[in-house]
C-alpha positions in Angstrom: -21.3 -6.3 -23.0 -22.5 -5.9 -18.9 -20.4 -8.9 -18.5 -17.1 -7.7 -20.0 -17.8 -4.1 -18.5 -18.0 -5.8 -14.9 -14.4 -7.9 -15.9 -12.8 -5.1 -17.2 -14.1 -2.8 -14.2 -12.8 -5.5 -11.7 -9.5 -6.0 -13.9 -8.7 -2.4 -13.9 -9.0 -2.3 -9.6 -6.7 -5.3 -9.2 -4.3 -3.5 -11.5 -4.3 0.0 -9.6 -4.0 -2.3 -6.3 -1.4 -4.1 -7.8 1.0 -1.2 -8.8 0.0 0.4 -5.3 1.2 -2.2 -3.2 4.5 -2.5 -6.0 5.1 1.0 -4.5 4.1 1.0 -1.2 6.9 -1.8 0.0 9.1 0.8 -0.4 8.2 3.3 1.3 6.7 1.5 4.2 10.3 0.1 4.4 11.1 4.1 4.7 8.8 4.7 7.4 10.4 4.8 10.8 8.9 2.8 13.4 5.5 3.9 15.1 2.2 3.1 15.8 1.5 4.5 12.5 3.8 2.4 10.7 2.5 -0.6 11.9 -1.4 0.5 10.9 0.1 1.1 7.2 1.3 -2.5 7.4 -1.6 -3.7 8.7 -4.2 -2.3 5.9 -1.1 -3.0 3.8 -1.8 -6.8 4.8 -5.9 -5.9 3.8 -5.3 -4.8 0.6 -2.5 -7.4 -0.4 -5.3 -10.3 0.6 -8.3 -8.8 -0.7 -6.4 -8.1 -4.6 -5.2 -11.5 -4.2 -8.5 -13.2 -3.3 -10.1 -10.7 -6.1 -7.6 -12.4 -8.5 -8.4 -16.4 -7.8 -12.7 -15.2 -8.0 -12.1 -13.3 -11.6 -9.6 -16.2 -13.0 -12.8 -18.2 -12.6 -15.1 -19.5 -15.8 -17.1 -16.8 -16.4 -20.3 -19.4 -15.9 -18.7 -20.1 -12.4 -18.5 -15.9 -11.4 -20.5 -14.4 -8.8 -21.0 -11.4 -9.6 -21.9 -9.9 -6.0 -18.5 -11.9 -4.5 -16.8 -10.1 -6.6 -18.2 -6.6 -6.1 -17.3 -7.1 -2.7 -13.9 -8.0 -2.8 -13.5 -5.1 -5.3 -15.6 -2.9 -3.2 -13.1 -3.5 -0.4 -9.8 -3.5 -2.5 -11.1 0.2 -3.5 -11.5 0.7 0.1 -8.0 0.0 1.8 -6.4 1.2 -1.5 -8.0 4.7 -0.9 -7.0 4.1 3.0 -3.1 3.8 2.0 -3.3 6.6 -0.1 -4.6 8.6 2.6 -2.0 8.0 4.4 0.5 9.0 1.9 -0.6 12.2 1.4 -1.1 13.1 5.0 0.7 10.9 7.7 3.4 9.9 5.6 5.0 12.2 4.7 5.9 13.9 8.4 6.9 10.3 9.2 9.2 10.0 6.4 10.8 14.0 7.3 10.9 12.8 10.9 13.6 10.3 9.5 15.2 12.3 7.2 16.0 15.0 10.1 17.2 12.1 12.1 19.2 10.4 9.7 20.6 14.2 9.4 21.6 14.6 13.1 23.2 11.4 13.7 25.5 11.9 10.1 26.2 15.1 11.5 27.0 13.7 15.1 29.2 11.2 13.8 30.8 13.7 11.4 31.6 16.1 14.5 32.8 13.0 16.3 35.2 11.7 13.5 36.7 15.7 13.3 37.2 15.6 17.0 39.1 12.4 17.0 41.8 14.0 14.4 
């Protein structure tokens, strides 16, 4: 039926959001502090808030479901999810590489300082 398909589609959106959020916390923690990281955390918060509200709406009894409200929150979740995926496909790779290079430079300097002391 249409109701079952509608609920299934919303549940799939919710699962995708939750899976992405699970991994995004690790990736977000790994980013260096910068404006892009702040924007990422804001978008991540929007996705989390919309996903949580979508879950609340979806758990209602079938006669209480507001199809339009659920569709709006599902679309919002998808928008924020797409935005975060695009961020990691483009910007985050550069930021992570910069952090790795910075960490390597610090380790090299520490090793050089250590060997000079010996």
